[in-house]
N, C-alpha and C positions, 0 to 999 in steps of 0.2 A: 611573880609569873607577869602580873598583870602590869606592871610598871613597864615592863619589857615590851606590851603589846602598846604602851601609850607613847614609850620610846619610838618605838619604830611607824607608829603612825604619824610622830611630826616629823621624822625623819622624810618619810614617804608625800606627804602633804609641802612641807616646806622644802622641799628638794630643788633646785634648780632643773632637774629634768621631768618635774613631775606632769609638766603638758605630754612629753613625751610618753612616759610611762602610762598616762591614763588612755594612749589610744592602744594599750594593750589591754583587753577585757577580763585577762584572767588577774592582773595586776591592778587593774581597781575595781573590781570586786575584793580583791585581796585588802584594798584601802577599806573599801567598804564596812566589811568585814570587823576589820582590826575597830573600826569606830564604833558598829553594833555592839561587839565582845564588852568594850569597857564598859557603853553606857547600859549594857545588862548587868553590870557588876552591881551590888548591895551598895556600894559607896562611891558616887563619882567624884572626883577631884578635877578640877582645873576644868569648869564646865564651860566658862565662858570659852576656852580654848578650842573644847568641843564644838559648840556652836559655829565657830568663827572658821572650823574644817569643815563640818557641814555643808556652810554657804559655799567654800568654796569648792568642795565637791560635788554641789550644785551647778554651779559656774560652769564647772569644764567637761564633765562630762558624764552628768545623769541620763543624759539625751542618746547617748552612743547605742544603749542597750535596753530591752524592755525591762530587764532583771534588774540594773542598777536604780533605773529610774523607778520601779517600786522599792527595791530597798532603800531608797535615799527618803520616799515620804513613808516609808515605817518610821526608820529614824526621826525624821521631824519630827512626826507625831508624838515619839516615845521622849522626845525631849522637848515635849509640850510648845516646841516653834509651829503654830497651826500657819501664821504668815509664810513661811517658809513652802510648807505643804500647799496650802493657797494657790501662792506663786507656781506650783507644778500642774494643780487640776486646774487647767484652761483649756481649751479648744489648741491656743497656737502653740502650745508645751507640747501636746498630743500628738499634733501632726507632725513633729519632728522624730516621731518614732518610729520606727518601720519594723510590718512585720507581727504585729501585736497578734498574740492566740488567746482565745476565747476564755482562758479563765486569767489573763491577764487584762483583757476589756473590763472583764466582770469584775475584779478588784479596782480598776479606774471609775467605773461606773458605779460601783458601791459605797467608795471614799468619795465621791463627790457626789452624791446623793446625801450621804450624810452632813457633808457641808453644806450643802443648801438648807437641808431642814435646821442645821442652827446658824444661819446666819442669820443677822440683823438687818440687813439693807438689803433693798428689792434686787439690786444691781448684780449684786453676789447671788442672791439667792438664782436670778433666771441665769447667770451665767454657770452655774452648779447644776441646776438639774439639766440644761439644755446638754453639757459636756456628757452628764450621765448617761441619759437617752441617746446620744450620738452611740455610746458603747452600748446599746442593747440589742444591736441590728440583729442579732439572734434570735431576739423574741417580740417579734415585732408588733403583739397588745400590747405588751408592758414597753416598749419602745413609743407608741401612739401615745401612753398615759404620759409616761415623763415627759415629752415636747408639750403635753398640753398643760401639765406642771410649772412649766417652764414661760409659758406665754401667759399665763395666769399670773405669774410673779414678775413680767415684765412688766404688764398693763398697770399691775399695782404700783411698778416703779413710775411710768406716766403719769398716773394717777397724783400722787407724790410731789411729780415735777425732780425726779429724782433725775441730775444732770447726765450720770455713768450711764443709764439707761438709753442705748440707742434706739430710735423708732426704727431704724430701717430695718434693722436687724430681726427686732419682733414681727416687721411686715414680711420680712422674706419665711421665717418657720410660719406666720399663718397660712402664707399661702404654700408653701410645700404643706401641710396640714390638708390646706382646702384640696389637694389634688388626690391623697389617698384616699381609699377602697375604706371606710371606716363604720364600726358599729353605728346606731341611731344614735347614743347615750352620745359617742365623739364627739358624731359629725354635728351633736345638737350643740356642744360648747363650741365646736369651730365656728358655728353660725353666729353665736355671742359674742364669740371675741372679736367676729369681724367688728362687728356694729359698735362693742365697745372700742375697738382700735380708731374705726374713723369718728366718732363720737370726742375722744380724747386729744388726737390729731386733730381734728377740723378738717379733715381730707376724705371727702367721702367718693372721691374716684375709685378705691384702688381693687373693688369687691362691687359685684351686683347685690347692693341689698334688700332691693325688691324681691328680687330672684329668693334672696336667702329668707325672705318673710314671707311670701308664698310657699316656699318648701317649710315651712316651719306651722303653716297653717293648714297644709296637706297630711301633718303628721298630729294634728289635731292640740297642739301646743298651745292653745289657749289662753290659758293664765299666765303662761309664758310673755304670749304676745301684748298681752294688758302690761305685763310689768315693763318689757321694754318700751312700751308708747310713753310711761310715766318717766323713763330714763331719758328717753330722745329729748322730750318734750324743755324738760330739766337743762336738757343742757342746750336747747337755741332750737332741735333741728323738729321743726313745728309738721312738717309736710311727712316725712317719714311718721312720725309719734302718729298722726289720724291713719297712716295707711295701716299700722298697727293694732289701731281702736277700730277701724272699720272690719278688718278678718276679724277680730277675736269678739267684736258684737254680738254678733246672734247667736253666737253659743256661750253665751255669759249667762249666769242665773241674773244678772240686776243687766239689761241693756239698756233701760234707762239712763244708770249712772254714765255708762260708756258714750251712749247718744251725747247727752247734753257734756260732757268733756271733749266731744270732737267739735261744737260749736262754740264751748269756752277756747280751747285752744285756736280755733279759726276767728273768733271775735276781736281776741287779744291783738291782733294784728289784721285785720279784714282787708287792707291794700293788697295781701299776699295772696289773696282769694280770688280769682275771678273763675273759677269752676265751682263757687259754692253752690249753687242750685243744682249741680249733680250730686252733692255730697251729700244738702239735704234730702235731696228724694229717697236717700239710702236712710236716713236717721229717722225721720219725720214719722214712722209707722214706731218707732222704739222710745220714743217719748213720752207715753203717757204714765201719766203720774208727775213729768217733767216739763208740762206742757208750758207753764208759765216763767220759771227757768228761762226755756227755749225762748220763749217768744222776748223777753229784756234781753238777753243778751243778741240777739237777731237786730231787735230796734237798736239798741245802742249802736252795736258795729254800723249798722247803716247813718244811723244820727250820726256818727266819727267822719265816715267818709264823706258825708254832706259838708260838714263844718271844715273837713281838710280840703273840700274842690275834687274829692277824685273825679274821673274822667267820669262821663254819663255811663257807659255798659258794664261798668264796675259795679257803680250802685244801682244799675237795674237788677243787678242777678242777686244783691243784697236785700232787696225791694220786692222782689217775688219771694222769697225766703220769710220774710216780714208778711205780705199778704197772706200765702198758705197758710204759716201756721196758725195765722188771726182766724183764720175763713174757717179752719178745724177745729179752733174753740170756741165759737160764735155760734146762732141760728140761722140762717141764709137771710132773716130778714135785716140782719147785722153786718152781713160781707160787707168786705172790699171789693168794686167790683173792677175800680180804676187801677192802671197802673202806677206806680208810685214814683215821683219823679223828685220831690221834693216835699220837706216836713212843713206840715201848718199845723194850728193850732185844734183845729177838727179832727185832724187824723191823729192827734196827740191824744187830744180827748176819747177818741173811740179806742184808741190804744189802751190809755188807764183804765177806762170801764170793763173792756174783755177779760184784762187781766183782775179787777175787782169781782167781775160776775163768776170767773171760772175758780177764782180762791173759796166764792161764797159756797159752790155748786162743790168743790173738793173737800 
């Protein structure tokens, strides 16, 4: 009986009329059923032929009907042909199918999610999780988790420079999620993913990141803001890093450390901070215990600007910060009362004396 099934399978698949037969749903389903029966037997002969038959079936008619599509995937998994199953589990293939029923969508979603969990490459994970999320339209909350899982995998691919991960596709998915009404936990993840995407692609125009940071602050996500500040600084976006630190500083258990971190970021490239006086007014009250480090950072930045011949307005802004912090650290008799225009030996000695005396008091 088994050989007759194999014989009929060969006749059907090898027939010149195969293409015509596959237009008939009943005949197509019967051909797949023969293949499935044979593969279900305890001993399978001619395995190479069966795999070739599976590939031919896949190419010719598995997209004509969801039942055939599902059966083809099941057979591919049964013969351990993950490559065939993966080639079927992608958005382009699924879009060819019409009239998917809820149980069929659930099957595709489950299979795709499992493939994503087992995939080794970020691009494969991203595509699998994305398709799984597409299939979860009947359960919006689960679907949102699926899309967030896909975005996370895609961003990991960008981080690893996986050429198969398309930044534009990830951007579309993040934008789609940004427009949804989500619980805060999911919304929080979207805001973080917006920032990570912009950092990894070095394109900061797709999202209003400042608005996102303010939203995190309104939700009192201050530890997260501090962590984002560190990440942004490491990636070279010091402006946004300082904004993160400023939002988190007043609610930190150690505001002095964050205040000096702000000055350190700015002092690293002082020519980028014409508004340093405005920033300093926010941080100066938080520098208690960190005044020595703060004055050193400000002084060195001001010296650097003078050496590089920066414009007078920029030097004046940094000079005001140096004078203000120096005067906070010293008695009135030792205050600097004049506008700082250029470094002098006398001024340098005054700054050194203030640092030494303040350290001695500490």
